[in-house]
C-alpha atoms as one frame of an Amber mdcrd trajectory, in Angstrom:
protein
 122.041  21.972  74.552 118.963  22.530  76.678 115.654  22.348  74.767 113.351
  23.559  77.495 110.183  25.247  76.508 109.033  28.447  78.112 106.109  27.632
  80.457 102.918  29.486  79.926 102.107  31.202  83.348  98.991  32.940  82.093
  96.500  29.931  82.215  95.313  28.889  85.619  97.436  26.182  87.250  96.166
  22.666  86.734  97.786  21.463  90.045  98.711  23.450  93.041 100.413  21.819
  96.084 101.414  23.482  99.203 103.559  21.623 101.816 102.078  18.439 100.433
 103.111  15.132 102.143 101.518  11.702 101.079 100.242   9.154 103.644 102.944
   6.588 104.403 105.730   8.358 102.619 109.178   8.899 104.222 108.298   9.818
 107.748 111.506  11.722 108.151 110.451  14.400 105.594 110.292  17.624 107.397
 109.159  19.990 104.632 106.344  19.045 102.132 106.179  19.582  98.450 105.138
  23.136  97.090 104.322  23.118  93.234 102.321  25.051  90.899 102.102  23.824
  87.273 102.102  25.766  84.067 101.556  24.726  80.422 104.741  23.752  78.693
 106.420  22.573  81.874 108.226  19.198  82.243 108.552  18.641  85.913 110.866
  15.714  86.978 111.000  14.090  90.392 114.218  12.466  91.433 115.543  10.715
  94.414 116.903   7.548  95.946 113.668   5.979  97.307 111.640   5.034  94.310
 108.602   4.080  96.528 108.411   7.674  97.929 108.639   9.141  94.445 105.721
   7.019  93.294 103.683   8.185  96.286 104.202  11.699  95.390 103.280  11.411
  91.827 100.133   9.454  92.634  99.101  11.905  95.229  99.307  14.755  92.689
  97.157  12.632  90.469  94.496  12.556  93.315  95.136   8.724  93.688  97.037
   8.576  96.857  95.877  10.025 100.171  97.367  13.091 101.789  99.101  13.136
 105.119  99.417  16.901 105.394  99.446  19.962 103.343  96.984  20.977 100.601
  96.373  20.022  96.908  94.222  21.716  94.404  93.356  20.102  91.114  91.936
  22.414  88.423  91.247  25.044  91.066  89.352  22.670  93.499  90.693  21.443
  96.787  90.981  17.726  96.234  89.060  16.773  99.386  86.129  18.829  98.083
  85.916  17.189  94.624  82.682  15.233  94.473  83.090  11.454  93.598  80.984
  11.914  90.476  83.256  14.635  89.267  86.408  12.344  89.110  85.252  10.713
  85.859  85.483  14.148  84.126  88.828  15.031  85.825  90.337  11.762  84.601
  89.863  12.925  80.999  91.987  15.890  81.733  94.502  14.466  84.299  96.091
  11.379  82.973  98.242   9.080  85.261 100.570   6.282  83.728 102.002   3.837
  86.223 105.484   2.417  85.900 104.399  -0.778  84.461 101.809   0.773  82.171
  99.431  -2.136  82.318  97.193  -2.775  79.335  94.089  -4.816  79.486  95.170
  -8.367  78.731  92.023  -9.506  76.822  92.105  -6.585  74.259  94.494  -6.088
  71.491  96.584  -2.871  71.294  94.116  -0.903  69.062  91.203  -1.729  71.399
  93.254  -0.918  74.461  93.806   2.536  73.092  90.365   3.521  72.138  88.653
   1.839  75.098  88.692   5.091  77.255  87.137   7.212  74.459  84.275   4.652
  74.113  83.801   4.300  77.833  83.592   8.095  78.449  81.504   8.481  75.315
  83.866  11.170  73.805  84.002   9.454  70.401  82.166   6.886  68.258  84.333
   3.708  67.350  85.177   4.918  63.951  86.275   8.310  65.051  88.276   6.787
  67.925  90.180   4.405  65.587  91.084   7.217  63.186  92.443   9.359  66.242
  94.339   6.297  67.689  96.005   5.836  64.377  97.090   9.324  64.297  98.560
   9.229  67.701 100.462   6.062  66.780 102.141   8.145  63.994 102.912  10.859
  66.522 104.462   8.382  68.870 106.325   6.547  66.016 104.733   3.430  66.987
 105.957   0.471  64.947 104.416  -2.556  66.677 101.293  -4.597  65.631  98.299
  -2.931  67.209  96.196  -6.141  66.698  98.563  -8.069  69.135  97.478  -8.803
  72.557  99.792  -7.196  75.291 101.318 -10.550  76.250 103.100 -10.684  72.792
 104.350  -7.011  72.563 107.679  -5.658  73.140 108.105  -3.379  76.181 108.304
  -0.195  74.051 105.160  -1.065  72.307 103.217  -1.551  75.769 104.642   1.963
  76.882 103.718   3.755  73.688 100.176   2.195  73.801  99.699   3.211  77.402
 100.534   6.689  76.476  98.369   6.724  73.557  95.421   5.359  75.563  95.959
   8.170  78.000  96.194  11.107  75.517  93.063   9.715  73.579  90.943  11.993
  75.950  93.045  15.010  75.352  94.294  15.529  78.930  95.994  18.797  79.785
  98.336  16.980  82.353 100.333  13.818  82.023 101.739  12.181  85.107 104.140
   9.314  84.603 105.959   7.063  86.911 109.316   6.437  85.062 108.073   5.815
  81.631 111.670   4.522  80.631 111.751   1.887  83.330 111.331  -1.191  81.180
 113.026   0.003  78.020 116.404  -0.280  76.430 118.290   2.929  76.011 117.968
   2.846  72.178 114.215   3.075  72.688 114.459   6.353  74.735 114.499   8.778
  71.858 110.940   7.772  70.637 109.475   8.849  74.069 111.705  11.901  74.362
 110.790  13.411  71.046 107.034  12.717  71.774 107.080  14.327  75.104 108.969
  17.385  73.823 106.302  17.926  71.272 103.226  17.063  73.265 104.007  19.271
  76.331 103.866  22.398  74.064 100.088  22.321  74.710 100.123  20.541  78.233
 102.059  19.839  81.381 104.236  16.769  82.130 105.068  15.638  85.610 107.096
  12.439  85.973 109.389  10.507  88.254 112.475   9.338  86.499 116.051   8.239
  86.668 116.644   9.089  82.945 119.312  11.697  83.507 119.779  12.414  79.809
 116.161  13.332  79.490 116.193  15.542  82.748 119.304  17.274  81.517 117.879
  18.149  78.110 114.132  18.817  78.724 113.336  19.419  82.474 111.944  22.823
  83.199 111.990  22.104  86.843 113.410  19.275  89.083 112.402  18.242  92.583
 114.865  16.044  94.377 113.136  14.187  97.176 115.616  13.449  99.829 115.496
  11.716 103.258 114.388  14.698 105.158 113.773  17.560 102.706 112.669  18.364
  99.199 114.966  20.488  97.040 113.662  22.343  93.974 115.983  23.176  91.060
 115.195  25.325  87.982 117.407  23.309  85.772 119.905  20.453  85.486 122.966
  22.777  85.751 121.460  24.355  88.869 121.031  20.857  90.468 124.655  19.956
  89.430 125.947  23.084  91.361 124.061  22.183  94.511 125.970  22.207  97.797
 123.477  19.662  99.315 125.440  16.553 100.081 122.587  14.263  99.537 122.124
  15.745  96.039 125.839  15.582  95.345 126.047  11.982  96.462 123.255  11.105
  94.035 124.920  12.840  91.135 128.223  11.108  91.998 126.549   7.764  91.747
 125.127   8.634  88.354 128.494   9.806  87.196 130.172   6.539  88.404 127.580
   4.402  86.629 127.803   6.319  83.201
């Protein structure tokens, strides 16, 4: 059963990319990425070269430089966004790296509330109250007073997500959030993302086929020379592109 949400196409797109190619990505790619986000979308990037996938997601976050093509973030060409404006943009556009690093000298709770205190959006008491509410939404069961070195992988990932959404972003960009987790931990993230995206947009790189199959509203397969866009998992499965078929065969053989 596919549980995709219907994207809201009436709001202005948070991110618009046209023929976008990141610097130092696969030099063989002949066509760039064209993408326009909508609220309620879960956009998944898949492919064999993880480094290239990461470069694309970081470029969409405004972190990695552009080789060619155009990128607009909140209706502004990325190259025209003033340096001082990025602090505000970072409250609306949250990027979480694959390793989801936390500040080693702060416990879990202080890691989560730090962005709200840094940006001055909440006082400490209100930030703690909001963080605890987010922990409930995430089904977080770890000890939020522990330092990151003593946490389980699922706790670190959940806290990194909680830290990102403390600022109420409209877009979450994630580099394979399931990377360090055991499969039995997947459902906690799956359920949260499905609920959160009702009021936002998620863009992620992932090899979690079960999540893509159930939740993705759009899939981009980044191959060696071309980027292929699919509207759903069944559409991707019926692709005649040999590179895509080979990728799917590998998944089938490893299942």
